[in-house]
N, C-alpha and C positions, 0 to 999 in steps of 0.2 A: 576502407570498406565501411559501409553504413552499418552493417551488423555489429561491428566493433563498438559503435557508439550507442546502440540500442539500450535505453534505460539510463542514459547519462545526460546531464545538463551541460557538461563541459565539451561543447562542440564549437570550435572556432570557425567563424565565417565572416565574409564581407558582403556588403550590398551597396549598389549604386543607385542614386536618386534618379527617378524619371523626371521630376520637376526641376531639378538643379543639375544639369549636365556637368560631369566631372567631379561631383561630390560623392565620395565613397566613405562609408562607415564600417569599421571592423569591430568585431565582438569576440570575446573569449568564451561566452556561454549564452544559452538561450535566455537565461534569467537577466543577464546584463542587457540584452536587447529589449526585453520586456520592460525593464526599469527605465531605460532611456525613452522608450516610446511613451510610457506613462508620464514621465517628466515633461515631455514635449507638449502634452495636452495641458499641463499646468502653465507652461510658458506661453502657450497660445491663448490662455484665458478661458479655456473650455471647461476645465475641472479645477477642483481644490485638491490639496495634498491628501486629505482624508479620503476623498474619492479614489485617488490613485492607489493608496495603501490597501483600501478595501478591495478594489478591483484586482490588484496583484495577489492578494491573499485568496480571494475566491477563485481566481484562475489557477493558482497552484493546487488548491483543494480539488477542483474539477479534474485537473490533469492527473493528480494522484489517484482519484477514483477510477478514471478511465484506464490509466496505465496498469494499475495494480489489480483492478477488478475485472477487466475485460480483455486486455491485450496479452496476457500470459500464454505460454504454450499449453497445449492439451497434453496431459500425461497419459501414457498408455494405461489401460485398465490393468489392475492387478490387486492381489491381496495386500492388506495392511499388516505389517509386522511391528508390534510395539517395541520401542527401544528407548535408549537413553535420551534421544532427541525427537522421538515420534510418539504421538498419541493416536490410538485407534478408537474412534468414538462411534456411537450409535450402532452397536453390534459389530464393530470393526469395519463398517462400510466407509467411514470417512477418516482419512489420514490427515493429521494436523501437525504441522511443523512450524517453527518460528526461528528467525535469526535476529540478532541485535548488533548495533554498532554505536560507538561513542564518537566516532570520527578518528580516534587513534587506536581503538581495538574493537573487536567484535568476534562473533562466533555463532554457531547454532545454539539456540536456547535449550536448556535441559528440561525434559518433560517428566511429568508425574501424573498418572491417572487419578481422578478423584471420584470415579464411578463409571458407569457405562456410557454416559453422555457428556461428561465434562472432565477437565483436567487443568493443570497449571503449568506454567513455565517459569524458570528462574534463570538469571544471567550470571550473577556474581557469587552467590552463596545459596546453598540448598534451603536455608531457613528464611530466605528473602524472596517471597513470591513477587514476580514482576507482572505476569499476565495470566488471566483465567479465561478459558474458552469452553463453550459448550455447543454441541450440534444437536438440534432437536428435530423430531419428525413432526412436521406441521401439515403433513399430507391430507389429513382429515379436515383441516380448516381452510387451507388455500393452495393445496396441491404443491407444496414446496417443503424442502428441508430448510431449517433456520439456523443461522450462525449468530451467536452472541459472544462478545469478548469484552473484557474490562481490563484496563491496565493500571498499575500502580507505579508508573514510570514516566519519565520524559526522555528516555533513551530511544533512538531510532529503532523501530521494531517492524518486521515484516512477518505476518502470519499467513501461511499458505494452507488452505483446506482443499483436499482433493477427494472427489467421489470416486472410490476405487472401482465401482461397477462400470463407469463409462469414461473416466479420465477427466471429467470437468473439474476445473480448478477456479477457486476464488482467492484473491489475495487482499489483505487488509494492512495498510501501511500507516505508520505513525512517524513523522519526521523528528529528527534530533532536536531537542530543546523545546518540544511542544508537549503539553500535557496530553496523555493518551486519551483520545475521545472514545466513548463507549461505542461498540459495534452492536447494532440491533437489526441485523439483516434478515428480515422475515421473507425475503424473496430470493435467498442465496442460490438454491439449487432446484431447478424445475425438472427433477429427475425421479419423481414418485412413480411407482412404489419403490 
């Protein structure tokens, strides 16, 4: 069933060449197929290795942005209840949660409010901040709510921000082993007021 694989790179498949009848290639992941396709452009004399690496990196970044930013399910509207793993920001309108994974372990991040518009998450120890998030009302400037986040980690992190008034959700993903890139999304929620 396709839904079982939603969100996974580990999809095994085979493809047959139209140009070379009888030639079939099998792959254990979408990444493996992308890497082979990129190498073929080098072998064909079309690109250099640095072009290939840049293209693969940019393709993964675009895929992460589309998947985590736009393809998530809509959450039914409802009130935000702050808790050990949930921040309720901007007057409780926005529910913010985060998960982390090292590849061998992971869990919901622990949350701690730092004011009405911001908070922090920790993974391993309460005195070790991993991610800081804030949701601001930018409606007077560009008719949007803004999301800013900063990470002090290279651990895989997924931040989920939900507008509890209409269920709109935005997700921000940082892959394992990559320095957390700042989030400065001034177009996050077109849900003013």
